[in-house]
N, C-alpha and C positions, 0 to 999 in steps of 0.2 A: 576481409568483410568480421563485423561484429556478430556474434551468438545474440538470438533475442534472450534476456535475462528480467528476473525480478530482482532488486538489493537483496542482498541475504538475510536482512534482518524481516523478513514480509515472511511469515508464517502460518500454518493452523494453530487457532485459541491466541491468536495474539491480541494486547489490548492494544487500541490506540487513542491518541489524548482527546479526550471532551474539550468542546468549548474553543476549539482551537485549530486553525488550517489544517490539514492533515496532508505531506507530500508522500506520493505515492511514484517509487522511479524505477531505473533500473536502464541497463544498455539494451544497444538492435542495430539493426543495420539502416543507414544513413536512407535518410525520406520514406520510409516505412510510418505508416499510420497505426500509431496503440491505439487503444481504444480497454479502459478501466469503467468496469460500473461495478456500482456499490450502493446499497440500501436502496436500490430502484432507480438508481439515478446512471445516466451513461456519459464519461468525458471522454474529450479524443486530442490525442496530441501526433506530432512529427518525431521522429529518430533525428537531430541533429549531432554531428561532431561523436555518434555513436554513442548517445544517452538521451535520454526521454523523460521527463515527468509532468505528474498532472498532481495541481494543488485540488483538493474538497474542500469543502464549505465544513466551517463549523456544526459539529453536532451534538446532541445532547448524550447522556447516556444510555446504552443499550447493550443489549445480549444477543447473539447468534445469525451475525450480520454473516455474509460471504460477499469476497472480493473478487473480480474476475478481470484477467486482466490476458488481453487479446492483441497478437501481432502476426497478421497472414492466417496462415495455417497453424500456428503456432499460440499456447495458451498456458495459462496459470489458473489455479482455482483456489483459494484458501476460502477455509470453513469454519465456524466455533470462534468469528472475532466478536471482541467487547469493544465496546467505546468507554472510556471511565479514566481512572488512573492509576498510576502505580506506584508506589514510593518504595524507593530504596534507602535502606539506613543500614548505618554502622558504625560499630563502635564496641565496646567489652560484652563480656559475656553479662553485667547488669545493666546493659540498656534496657 
């Protein structure tokens, strides 16, 4: 039996990509229902092969969002989420 959890990449203060579909995913017990709530809208899916995922629609940039993921009596709540862009730069010190 798989334990309910969200993927490790999800946390408080995260930034999710703007204007693109957002995939929220994790693991759980087969046939359980997972409810994802974000920006006032709820989405449901079933756990299959001990995995689940929900695709959120593209959203404009913004801050101060909350993400709640519930499966049965267990839940995860992530706060202070932003929708925007993250740029990673690599190079030498004169970059």
